[in-house]
C-alpha positions in Angstrom: -3.6 -37.7 -56.0 -2.6 -36.9 -60.0 -0.2 -39.2 -60.1 -2.9 -42.3 -59.3 -5.5 -40.1 -62.0 -2.4 -41.3 -64.9 -2.7 -44.8 -64.1 -5.8 -44.8 -65.7 -5.3 -43.6 -69.0 -2.2 -46.1 -68.8 -3.6 -49.0 -67.8 -6.4 -48.1 -70.7 -3.5 -47.8 -73.2 -1.5 -50.6 -72.4 -4.4 -52.9 -72.6 -5.9 -51.6 -75.9 -2.3 -52.1 -77.0 -2.3 -55.7 -75.8 -6.2 -56.2 -77.7 -4.3 -54.7 -80.9 -1.2 -57.0 -81.0 -3.8 -60.1 -80.0 -6.3 -59.1 -82.4 -3.3 -58.8 -85.4 -1.6 -62.2 -84.2 -5.2 -64.2 -84.4 -5.7 -62.2 -88.0 -1.9 -63.8 -89.2 -2.7 -66.7 -88.0 -0.4 -67.7 -85.2 -2.8 -69.4 -83.5 -3.9 -72.2 -86.7 -1.8 -75.3 -85.8 -1.5 -75.5 -82.0 -1.3 -79.2 -82.8 1.7 -79.0 -85.0 5.0 -77.5 -82.5 3.5 -80.2 -79.9 4.1 -83.3 -82.4 6.9 -81.5 -84.0 9.3 -82.9 -81.2 8.2 -86.2 -80.7 10.1 -87.3 -84.4 13.5 -87.3 -85.0 14.5 -86.1 -88.6 17.4 -87.0 -90.2 19.9 -84.3 -91.3 19.8 -82.8 -94.8 23.0 -82.2 -95.3 23.3 -86.1 -94.6 25.8 -85.6 -92.1 25.1 -85.3 -87.8 26.7 -82.4 -86.5 29.0 -84.7 -83.6 30.7 -86.1 -87.0 32.0 -83.0 -87.9 32.6 -80.5 -85.1 33.3 -76.9 -85.4 36.9 -75.9 -85.6 38.6 -74.9 -82.1 39.6 -71.5 -81.6 
């Protein structure tokens, strides 16, 4: 019976930690640009170094 009584405080603490983590992410701007990542995958940006990885494969071991 005492094990069942311990589940309520543990569940409340874990729920509170989840709420604090969500509020921290909300305050730090994690949810500001929801469309940016979805649109970024549609564009093929060139390598800023001017080389493709296929032209210069890594050295074999």
